[in-house]
N, CA, C and O atoms as a GROMACS GRO file, in nm:
protein
  492
    1UNK      N    1   0.104  -0.120  -0.008
    1UNK     CA    2   0.022  -0.004  -0.006
    1UNK      C    3   0.106   0.123  -0.009
    1UNK      O    4   0.227   0.123   0.015
    2UNK      N    5   0.036   0.233  -0.041
    2UNK     CA    6   0.091   0.351  -0.039
    2UNK      C    7   0.156   0.404   0.072
    2UNK      O    8   0.154   0.344   0.180
    3UNK      N    9   0.219   0.516   0.057
    3UNK     CA   10   0.286   0.601   0.190
    3UNK      C   11   0.237   0.763   0.153
    3UNK      O   12   0.251   0.811   0.040
    4UNK      N   13   0.189   0.822   0.245
    4UNK     CA   14   0.138   0.965   0.254
    4UNK      C   15   0.207   1.064   0.340
    4UNK      O   16   0.198   1.042   0.460
    5UNK      N   17   0.285   1.183   0.297
    5UNK     CA   18   0.328   1.272   0.331
    5UNK      C   19   0.241   1.392   0.349
    5UNK      O   20   0.211   1.456   0.248
    6UNK      N   21   0.195   1.432   0.478
    6UNK     CA   22   0.076   1.556   0.454
    6UNK      C   23   0.122   1.684   0.501
    6UNK      O   24   0.198   1.688   0.598
    7UNK      N   25   0.092   1.766   0.455
    7UNK     CA   26   0.133   1.892   0.497
    7UNK      C   27   0.032   1.978   0.513
    7UNK      O   28  -0.067   1.953   0.445
    8UNK      N   29   0.027   2.079   0.588
    8UNK     CA   30  -0.057   2.190   0.642
    8UNK      C   31   0.036   2.302   0.679
    8UNK      O   32   0.112   2.300   0.776
    9UNK      N   33   0.019   2.415   0.580
    9UNK     CA   34   0.092   2.570   0.597
    9UNK      C   35  -0.002   2.673   0.603
    9UNK      O   36  -0.118   2.638   0.577
   10UNK      N   37   0.014   2.780   0.627
   10UNK     CA   38  -0.029   2.887   0.583
   10UNK      C   39   0.050   2.998   0.483
   10UNK      O   40   0.158   3.040   0.522
   11UNK      N   41   0.006   3.035   0.378
   11UNK     CA   42   0.088   3.118   0.299
   11UNK      C   43   0.000   3.253   0.276
   11UNK      O   44  -0.121   3.260   0.255
   12UNK      N   45   0.078   3.342   0.285
   12UNK     CA   46   0.012   3.489   0.227
   12UNK      C   47  -0.070   3.497   0.096
   12UNK      O   48  -0.030   3.452  -0.012
   13UNK      N   49  -0.189   3.558   0.116
   13UNK     CA   50  -0.279   3.534   0.009
   13UNK      C   51  -0.185   3.612  -0.112
   13UNK      O   52  -0.195   3.578  -0.230
   14UNK      N   53  -0.111   3.701  -0.076
   14UNK     CA   54  -0.045   3.790  -0.184
   14UNK      C   55   0.043   3.706  -0.243
   14UNK      O   56   0.077   3.742  -0.356
   15UNK      N   57   0.098   3.593  -0.199
   15UNK     CA   58   0.209   3.510  -0.250
   15UNK      C   59   0.157   3.381  -0.343
   15UNK      O   60   0.228   3.290  -0.387
   16UNK      N   61   0.038   3.395  -0.358
   16UNK     CA   62  -0.057   3.273  -0.443
   16UNK      C   63   0.051   3.205  -0.529
   16UNK      O   64   0.107   3.097  -0.512
   17UNK      N   65   0.068   3.307  -0.635
   17UNK     CA   66   0.145   3.291  -0.752
   17UNK      C   67   0.277   3.232  -0.735
   17UNK      O   68   0.314   3.134  -0.801
   18UNK      N   69   0.363   3.302  -0.631
   18UNK     CA   70   0.498   3.271  -0.613
   18UNK      C   71   0.479   3.133  -0.545
   18UNK      O   72   0.566   3.048  -0.568
   19UNK      N   73   0.395   3.107  -0.479
   19UNK     CA   74   0.359   2.981  -0.427
   19UNK      C   75   0.355   2.852  -0.527
   19UNK      O   76   0.406   2.740  -0.513
   20UNK      N   77   0.278   2.904  -0.629
   20UNK     CA   78   0.252   2.806  -0.736
   20UNK      C   79   0.385   2.793  -0.789
   20UNK      O   80   0.436   2.683  -0.808
   21UNK      N   81   0.439   2.895  -0.813
   21UNK     CA   82   0.597   2.878  -0.915
   21UNK      C   83   0.679   2.766  -0.811
   21UNK      O   84   0.733   2.661  -0.844
   22UNK      N   85   0.670   2.818  -0.700
   22UNK     CA   86   0.763   2.733  -0.595
   22UNK      C   87   0.746   2.575  -0.598
   22UNK      O   88   0.833   2.489  -0.593
   23UNK      N   89   0.577   2.560  -0.608
   23UNK     CA   90   0.555   2.396  -0.599
   23UNK      C   91   0.585   2.340  -0.714
   23UNK      O   92   0.638   2.229  -0.722
   24UNK      N   93   0.546   2.432  -0.841
   24UNK     CA   94   0.563   2.371  -0.966
   24UNK      C   95   0.740   2.296  -0.966
   24UNK      O   96   0.781   2.189  -1.012
   25UNK      N   97   0.797   2.385  -0.909
   25UNK     CA   98   0.958   2.341  -0.914
   25UNK      C   99   0.990   2.221  -0.834
   25UNK      O  100   1.041   2.116  -0.875
   26UNK      N  101   0.950   2.255  -0.701
   26UNK     CA  102   0.957   2.143  -0.596
   26UNK      C  103   0.910   2.026  -0.618
   26UNK      O  104   0.981   1.926  -0.614
   27UNK      N  105   0.765   2.026  -0.646
   27UNK     CA  106   0.706   1.915  -0.666
   27UNK      C  107   0.726   1.799  -0.778
   27UNK      O  108   0.698   1.679  -0.780
   28UNK      N  109   0.786   1.887  -0.867
   28UNK     CA  110   0.844   1.803  -0.988
   28UNK      C  111   0.968   1.715  -0.931
   28UNK      O  112   0.987   1.605  -0.983
   29UNK      N  113   1.050   1.757  -0.829
   29UNK     CA  114   1.157   1.706  -0.797
   29UNK      C  115   1.091   1.577  -0.708
   29UNK      O  116   1.169   1.482  -0.706
   30UNK      N  117   0.970   1.553  -0.637
   30UNK     CA  118   0.918   1.454  -0.572
   30UNK      C  119   0.879   1.386  -0.674
   30UNK      O  120   0.899   1.266  -0.653
   31UNK      N  121   0.823   1.411  -0.796
   31UNK     CA  122   0.773   1.302  -0.901
   31UNK      C  123   0.901   1.243  -0.932
   31UNK      O  124   0.900   1.120  -0.942
   32UNK      N  125   1.022   1.307  -0.950
   32UNK     CA  126   1.089   1.267  -1.027
   32UNK      C  127   1.176   1.156  -0.948
   32UNK      O  128   1.229   1.063  -1.008
   33UNK      N  129   1.186   1.175  -0.801
   33UNK     CA  130   1.194   1.084  -0.715
   33UNK      C  131   1.153   0.989  -0.644
   33UNK      O  132   1.190   0.950  -0.534
   34UNK      N  133   1.041   0.938  -0.739
   34UNK     CA  134   0.942   0.837  -0.687
   34UNK      C  135   0.806   0.868  -0.664
   34UNK      O  136   0.728   0.773  -0.672
   35UNK      N  137   0.750   1.004  -0.630
   35UNK     CA  138   0.614   0.993  -0.600
   35UNK      C  139   0.518   0.993  -0.707
   35UNK      O  140   0.532   1.053  -0.814
   36UNK      N  141   0.412   0.917  -0.671
   36UNK     CA  142   0.310   0.881  -0.772
   36UNK      C  143   0.217   0.998  -0.794
   36UNK      O  144   0.148   0.997  -0.896
   37UNK      N  145   0.206   1.122  -0.691
   37UNK     CA  146   0.096   1.200  -0.692
   37UNK      C  147   0.117   1.291  -0.589
   37UNK      O  148   0.142   1.251  -0.476
   38UNK      N  149   0.109   1.430  -0.622
   38UNK     CA  150   0.133   1.548  -0.529
   38UNK      C  151  -0.004   1.628  -0.549
   38UNK      O  152  -0.052   1.642  -0.662
   39UNK      N  153  -0.060   1.674  -0.446
   39UNK     CA  154  -0.172   1.759  -0.440
   39UNK      C  155  -0.149   1.884  -0.378
   39UNK      O  156  -0.123   1.870  -0.258
   40UNK      N  157  -0.150   2.014  -0.421
   40UNK     CA  158  -0.150   2.127  -0.341
   40UNK      C  159  -0.281   2.194  -0.336
   40UNK      O  160  -0.323   2.250  -0.437
   41UNK      N  161  -0.354   2.192  -0.218
   41UNK     CA  162  -0.491   2.253  -0.217
   41UNK      C  163  -0.504   2.373  -0.148
   41UNK      O  164  -0.490   2.371  -0.026
   42UNK      N  165  -0.532   2.486  -0.212
   42UNK     CA  166  -0.568   2.613  -0.138
   42UNK      C  167  -0.707   2.626  -0.085
   42UNK      O  168  -0.802   2.581  -0.148
   43UNK      N  169  -0.718   2.682   0.016
   43UNK     CA  170  -0.818   2.677   0.099
   43UNK      C  171  -0.952   2.756   0.034
   43UNK      O  172  -0.946   2.870  -0.012
   44UNK      N  173  -1.067   2.679   0.038
   44UNK     CA  174  -1.198   2.737   0.002
   44UNK      C  175  -1.318   2.742   0.117
   44UNK      O  176  -1.386   2.841   0.140
   45UNK      N  177  -1.326   2.639   0.169
   45UNK     CA  178  -1.440   2.641   0.286
   45UNK      C  179  -1.348   2.595   0.394
   45UNK      O  180  -1.332   2.474   0.408
   46UNK      N  181  -1.290   2.670   0.466
   46UNK     CA  182  -1.223   2.612   0.579
   46UNK      C  183  -1.281   2.720   0.718
   46UNK      O  184  -1.245   2.836   0.738
   47UNK      N  185  -1.384   2.634   0.803
   47UNK     CA  186  -1.448   2.698   0.875
   47UNK      C  187  -1.381   2.703   1.018
   47UNK      O  188  -1.318   2.604   1.055
   48UNK      N  189  -1.393   2.819   1.103
   48UNK     CA  190  -1.318   2.826   1.219
   48UNK      C  191  -1.402   2.720   1.301
   48UNK      O  192  -1.524   2.712   1.288
   49UNK      N  193  -1.327   2.637   1.390
   49UNK     CA  194  -1.369   2.565   1.481
   49UNK      C  195  -1.390   2.602   1.619
   49UNK      O  196  -1.335   2.706   1.656
   50UNK      N  197  -1.455   2.539   1.696
   50UNK     CA  198  -1.496   2.589   1.853
   50UNK      C  199  -1.369   2.575   1.936
   50UNK      O  200  -1.331   2.659   2.018
   51UNK      N  201  -1.307   2.462   1.906
   51UNK     CA  202  -1.179   2.429   1.986
   51UNK      C  203  -1.030   2.411   1.889
   51UNK      O  204  -0.923   2.463   1.923
   52UNK      N  205  -1.046   2.341   1.782
   52UNK     CA  206  -0.927   2.353   1.698
   52UNK      C  207  -0.994   2.377   1.557
   52UNK      O  208  -1.113   2.371   1.523
   53UNK      N  209  -0.870   2.410   1.478
   53UNK     CA  210  -0.919   2.419   1.332
   53UNK      C  211  -0.802   2.437   1.250
   53UNK      O  212  -0.702   2.460   1.317
   54UNK      N  213  -0.780   2.433   1.110
   54UNK     CA  214  -0.676   2.441   1.037
   54UNK      C  215  -0.601   2.567   1.052
   54UNK      O  216  -0.479   2.572   1.067
   55UNK      N  217  -0.689   2.680   1.048
   55UNK     CA  218  -0.626   2.815   1.063
   55UNK      C  219  -0.552   2.819   1.188
   55UNK      O  220  -0.431   2.841   1.186
   56UNK      N  221  -0.619   2.799   1.306
   56UNK     CA  222  -0.518   2.784   1.418
   56UNK      C  223  -0.398   2.680   1.432
   56UNK      O  224  -0.297   2.688   1.501
   57UNK      N  225  -0.440   2.584   1.346
   57UNK     CA  226  -0.300   2.491   1.392
   57UNK      C  227  -0.171   2.524   1.318
   57UNK      O  228  -0.063   2.466   1.332
   58UNK      N  229  -0.199   2.629   1.236
   58UNK     CA  230  -0.083   2.703   1.160
   58UNK      C  231  -0.055   2.824   1.197
   58UNK      O  232   0.054   2.871   1.166
   59UNK      N  233  -0.156   2.904   1.276
   59UNK     CA  234  -0.139   3.036   1.322
   59UNK      C  235  -0.153   3.133   1.218
   59UNK      O  236  -0.080   3.232   1.210
   60UNK      N  237  -0.262   3.102   1.121
   60UNK     CA  238  -0.279   3.159   1.001
   60UNK      C  239  -0.348   3.286   1.039
   60UNK      O  240  -0.440   3.275   1.120
   61UNK      N  241  -0.312   3.438   0.981
   61UNK     CA  242  -0.376   3.537   1.017
   61UNK      C  243  -0.472   3.568   0.888
   61UNK      O  244  -0.469   3.491   0.791
   62UNK      N  245  -0.553   3.678   0.890
   62UNK     CA  246  -0.643   3.711   0.776
   62UNK      C  247  -0.595   3.714   0.680
   62UNK      O  248  -0.671   3.684   0.587
   63UNK      N  249  -0.469   3.743   0.646
   63UNK     CA  250  -0.421   3.774   0.507
   63UNK      C  251  -0.341   3.632   0.445
   63UNK      O  252  -0.280   3.622   0.338
   64UNK      N  253  -0.361   3.542   0.534
   64UNK     CA  254  -0.309   3.412   0.482
   64UNK      C  255  -0.422   3.286   0.442
   64UNK      O  256  -0.527   3.258   0.499
   65UNK      N  257  -0.373   3.238   0.353
   65UNK     CA  258  -0.456   3.095   0.329
   65UNK      C  259  -0.401   2.978   0.367
   65UNK      O  260  -0.280   2.962   0.352
   66UNK      N  261  -0.478   2.878   0.422
   66UNK     CA  262  -0.448   2.744   0.446
   66UNK      C  263  -0.419   2.669   0.340
   66UNK      O  264  -0.507   2.674   0.254
   67UNK      N  265  -0.323   2.597   0.313
   67UNK     CA  266  -0.288   2.499   0.196
   67UNK      C  267  -0.270   2.368   0.296
   67UNK      O  268  -0.206   2.353   0.401
   68UNK      N  269  -0.354   2.280   0.217
   68UNK     CA  270  -0.329   2.132   0.266
   68UNK      C  271  -0.290   2.067   0.145
   68UNK      O  272  -0.352   2.078   0.039
   69UNK      N  273  -0.182   1.994   0.164
   69UNK     CA  274  -0.110   1.942   0.045
   69UNK      C  275  -0.083   1.777   0.112
   69UNK      O  276  -0.089   1.744   0.231
   70UNK      N  277  -0.053   1.695   0.000
   70UNK     CA  278   0.021   1.562   0.012
   70UNK      C  279   0.063   1.502  -0.103
   70UNK      O  280   0.012   1.500  -0.215
   71UNK      N  281   0.192   1.440  -0.045
   71UNK     CA  282   0.268   1.338  -0.148
   71UNK      C  283   0.244   1.213  -0.137
   71UNK      O  284   0.256   1.161  -0.027
   72UNK      N  285   0.210   1.148  -0.231
   72UNK     CA  286   0.192   0.989  -0.215
   72UNK      C  287   0.293   0.917  -0.319
   72UNK      O  288   0.323   0.930  -0.438
   73UNK      N  289   0.329   0.836  -0.212
   73UNK     CA  290   0.450   0.736  -0.268
   73UNK      C  291   0.397   0.603  -0.280
   73UNK      O  292   0.292   0.565  -0.228
   74UNK      N  293   0.494   0.519  -0.365
   74UNK     CA  294   0.426   0.384  -0.358
   74UNK      C  295   0.453   0.321  -0.256
   74UNK      O  296   0.373   0.231  -0.226
   75UNK      N  297   0.548   0.338  -0.182
   75UNK     CA  298   0.586   0.271  -0.047
   75UNK      C  299   0.666   0.355   0.061
   75UNK      O  300   0.733   0.452   0.026
   76UNK      N  301   0.658   0.322   0.175
   76UNK     CA  302   0.774   0.404   0.255
   76UNK      C  303   0.910   0.396   0.229
   76UNK      O  304   0.990   0.476   0.276
   77UNK      N  305   0.943   0.291   0.146
   77UNK     CA  306   1.111   0.273   0.132
   77UNK      C  307   1.123   0.398   0.023
   77UNK      O  308   1.210   0.483   0.044
   78UNK      N  309   1.056   0.408  -0.069
   78UNK     CA  310   1.079   0.495  -0.169
   78UNK      C  311   1.055   0.632  -0.103
   78UNK      O  312   1.144   0.712  -0.131
   79UNK      N  313   0.967   0.674  -0.031
   79UNK     CA  314   0.958   0.795   0.040
   79UNK      C  315   1.092   0.815   0.143
   79UNK      O  316   1.153   0.922   0.151
   80UNK      N  317   1.121   0.719   0.203
   80UNK     CA  318   1.237   0.742   0.267
   80UNK      C  319   1.355   0.786   0.184
   80UNK      O  320   1.423   0.883   0.219
   81UNK      N  321   1.380   0.718   0.078
   81UNK     CA  322   1.504   0.730  -0.024
   81UNK      C  323   1.494   0.880  -0.070
   81UNK      O  324   1.590   0.952  -0.098
   82UNK      N  325   1.388   0.908  -0.073
   82UNK     CA  326   1.369   1.067  -0.129
   82UNK      C  327   1.401   1.151  -0.050
   82UNK      O  328   1.454   1.256  -0.088
   83UNK      N  329   1.372   1.121   0.104
   83UNK     CA  330   1.370   1.216   0.184
   83UNK      C  331   1.558   1.232   0.227
   83UNK      O  332   1.620   1.335   0.257
   84UNK      N  333   1.599   1.120   0.218
   84UNK     CA  334   1.765   1.101   0.232
   84UNK      C  335   1.808   1.181   0.112
   84UNK      O  336   1.901   1.257   0.137
   85UNK      N  337   1.766   1.183  -0.008
   85UNK     CA  338   1.827   1.238  -0.116
   85UNK      C  339   1.805   1.392  -0.131
   85UNK      O  340   1.887   1.460  -0.193
   86UNK      N  341   1.671   1.457  -0.062
   86UNK     CA  342   1.649   1.582  -0.033
   86UNK      C  343   1.746   1.633   0.066
   86UNK      O  344   1.793   1.745   0.051
   87UNK      N  345   1.780   1.557   0.169
   87UNK     CA  346   1.858   1.638   0.269
   87UNK      C  347   1.999   1.628   0.228
   87UNK      O  348   2.074   1.717   0.268
   88UNK      N  349   2.053   1.528   0.150
   88UNK     CA  350   2.187   1.502   0.084
   88UNK      C  351   2.199   1.643  -0.039
   88UNK      O  352   2.299   1.713  -0.054
   89UNK      N  353   2.106   1.652  -0.093
   89UNK     CA  354   2.133   1.760  -0.221
   89UNK      C  355   2.056   1.884  -0.189
   89UNK      O  356   2.023   1.953  -0.285
   90UNK      N  357   2.025   1.919  -0.079
   90UNK     CA  358   1.922   2.063  -0.088
   90UNK      C  359   2.006   2.144  -0.078
   90UNK      O  360   1.959   2.255  -0.102
   91UNK      N  361   2.155   2.149  -0.045
   91UNK     CA  362   2.250   2.287  -0.058
   91UNK      C  363   2.286   2.267  -0.234
   91UNK      O  364   2.303   2.372  -0.295
   92UNK      N  365   2.295   2.168  -0.295
   92UNK     CA  366   2.359   2.173  -0.434
   92UNK      C  367   2.238   2.169  -0.537
   92UNK      O  368   2.273   2.214  -0.646
   93UNK      N  369   2.122   2.131  -0.534
   93UNK     CA  370   2.003   2.105  -0.626
   93UNK      C  371   1.929   2.239  -0.610
   93UNK      O  372   1.852   2.251  -0.515
   94UNK      N  373   1.948   2.351  -0.707
   94UNK     CA  374   1.869   2.466  -0.692
   94UNK      C  375   1.718   2.453  -0.677
   94UNK      O  376   1.650   2.531  -0.610
   95UNK      N  377   1.670   2.342  -0.749
   95UNK     CA  378   1.553   2.320  -0.720
   95UNK      C  379   1.465   2.337  -0.573
   95UNK      O  380   1.357   2.394  -0.562
   96UNK      N  381   1.529   2.283  -0.484
   96UNK     CA  382   1.497   2.240  -0.341
   96UNK      C  383   1.626   2.326  -0.254
   96UNK      O  384   1.646   2.300  -0.135
   97UNK      N  385   1.697   2.413  -0.315
   97UNK     CA  386   1.751   2.459  -0.235
   97UNK      C  387   1.700   2.609  -0.166
   97UNK      O  388   1.671   2.699  -0.245
   98UNK      N  389   1.690   2.632  -0.034
   98UNK     CA  390   1.612   2.734   0.017
   98UNK      C  391   1.649   2.856  -0.041
   98UNK      O  392   1.561   2.942  -0.042
   99UNK      N  393   1.787   2.891  -0.103
   99UNK     CA  394   1.819   3.013  -0.128
   99UNK      C  395   1.785   3.046  -0.261
   99UNK      O  396   1.757   3.159  -0.301
  100UNK      N  397   1.791   2.926  -0.339
  100UNK     CA  398   1.746   2.930  -0.486
  100UNK      C  399   1.612   2.929  -0.515
  100UNK      O  400   1.570   3.007  -0.600
  101UNK      N  401   1.538   2.856  -0.459
  101UNK     CA  402   1.377   2.845  -0.476
  101UNK      C  403   1.322   2.885  -0.317
  101UNK      O  404   1.278   2.789  -0.254
  102UNK      N  405   1.322   2.997  -0.260
  102UNK     CA  406   1.273   3.046  -0.162
  102UNK      C  407   1.106   2.974  -0.114
  102UNK      O  408   1.020   2.958  -0.201
  103UNK      N  409   1.083   2.941   0.018
  103UNK     CA  410   0.966   2.918   0.049
  103UNK      C  411   0.890   3.050   0.051
  103UNK      O  412   0.941   3.150   0.102
  104UNK      N  413   0.761   3.054  -0.008
  104UNK     CA  414   0.702   3.198   0.014
  104UNK      C  415   0.598   3.195   0.115
  104UNK      O  416   0.489   3.247   0.094
  105UNK      N  417   0.628   3.134   0.228
  105UNK     CA  418   0.556   3.104   0.344
  105UNK      C  419   0.640   3.091   0.468
  105UNK      O  420   0.762   3.082   0.461
  106UNK      N  421   0.571   3.089   0.584
  106UNK     CA  422   0.687   3.087   0.730
  106UNK      C  423   0.684   2.907   0.739
  106UNK      O  424   0.588   2.834   0.761
  107UNK      N  425   0.787   2.882   0.721
  107UNK     CA  426   0.835   2.725   0.726
  107UNK      C  427   0.797   2.672   0.855
  107UNK      O  428   0.763   2.557   0.882
  108UNK      N  429   0.809   2.795   0.948
  108UNK     CA  430   0.816   2.741   1.098
  108UNK      C  431   0.681   2.716   1.122
  108UNK      O  432   0.662   2.653   1.227
  109UNK      N  433   0.571   2.748   1.053
  109UNK     CA  434   0.460   2.700   1.108
  109UNK      C  435   0.408   2.588   1.008
  109UNK      O  436   0.291   2.550   1.018
  110UNK      N  437   0.491   2.534   0.913
  110UNK     CA  438   0.443   2.418   0.845
  110UNK      C  439   0.420   2.295   0.943
  110UNK      O  440   0.499   2.274   1.035
  111UNK      N  441   0.302   2.209   0.920
  111UNK     CA  442   0.274   2.079   0.986
  111UNK      C  443   0.280   1.996   0.880
  111UNK      O  444   0.213   2.005   0.776
  112UNK      N  445   0.396   1.879   0.918
  112UNK     CA  446   0.389   1.774   0.828
  112UNK      C  447   0.391   1.640   0.898
  112UNK      O  448   0.375   1.652   1.019
  113UNK      N  449   0.405   1.513   0.854
  113UNK     CA  450   0.399   1.422   0.888
  113UNK      C  451   0.386   1.285   0.812
  113UNK      O  452   0.308   1.296   0.717
  114UNK      N  453   0.430   1.178   0.823
  114UNK     CA  454   0.411   1.057   0.724
  114UNK      C  455   0.286   0.966   0.790
  114UNK      O  456   0.264   0.952   0.910
  115UNK      N  457   0.221   0.915   0.692
  115UNK     CA  458   0.105   0.836   0.724
  115UNK      C  459   0.101   0.713   0.636
  115UNK      O  460   0.134   0.709   0.517
  116UNK      N  461   0.043   0.581   0.734
  116UNK     CA  462   0.007   0.485   0.661
  116UNK      C  463  -0.141   0.484   0.627
  116UNK      O  464  -0.234   0.512   0.702
  117UNK      N  465  -0.146   0.443   0.489
  117UNK     CA  466  -0.311   0.426   0.501
  117UNK      C  467  -0.346   0.304   0.551
  117UNK      O  468  -0.284   0.198   0.545
  118UNK      N  469  -0.456   0.331   0.605
  118UNK     CA  470  -0.548   0.208   0.668
  118UNK      C  471  -0.670   0.144   0.610
  118UNK      O  472  -0.721   0.032   0.620
  119UNK      N  473  -0.705   0.269   0.537
  119UNK     CA  474  -0.868   0.237   0.456
  119UNK      C  475  -0.828   0.323   0.302
  119UNK      O  476  -0.762   0.426   0.287
  120UNK      N  477  -0.884   0.253   0.220
  120UNK     CA  478  -0.884   0.325   0.104
  120UNK      C  479  -1.019   0.277   0.027
  120UNK      O  480  -1.043   0.157   0.020
  121UNK      N  481  -1.102   0.367  -0.027
  121UNK     CA  482  -1.225   0.372  -0.093
  121UNK      C  483  -1.222   0.438  -0.253
  121UNK      O  484  -1.222   0.561  -0.261
  122UNK      N  485  -1.221   0.374  -0.356
  122UNK     CA  486  -1.233   0.408  -0.476
  122UNK      C  487  -1.350   0.406  -0.551
  122UNK      O  488  -1.423   0.315  -0.513
  123UNK      N  489  -1.393   0.466  -0.633
  123UNK     CA  490  -1.523   0.428  -0.728
  123UNK      C  491  -1.430   0.409  -0.879
  123UNK      O  492  -1.488   0.380  -0.983
   0.00000   0.00000   0.00000
């Protein structure tokens, strides 16, 4: 079964085009390194919760949009190999080098994790 890396982040609304340029470059690297699918989802209907919500999770302010993203890998081994390659080449590959392709958002408020699917339903 596949392996999923999930991300939630706050992106300044004014940086939407810059964000799209950034992910068009960086997500292509994930695909090159074995990802089978990458989705970048810009907020549309993200309600405020009573106790928790997406906006509070990333401390998004009114000028920021919540982005929900995931990378699907064929398996955890492929993801782990890609993660190792990213760490080893971050300073030499301009596509993932933060100085050459800077993140147009506050990376300190990015939430991420790896997930093992436990159920899948398809039509």
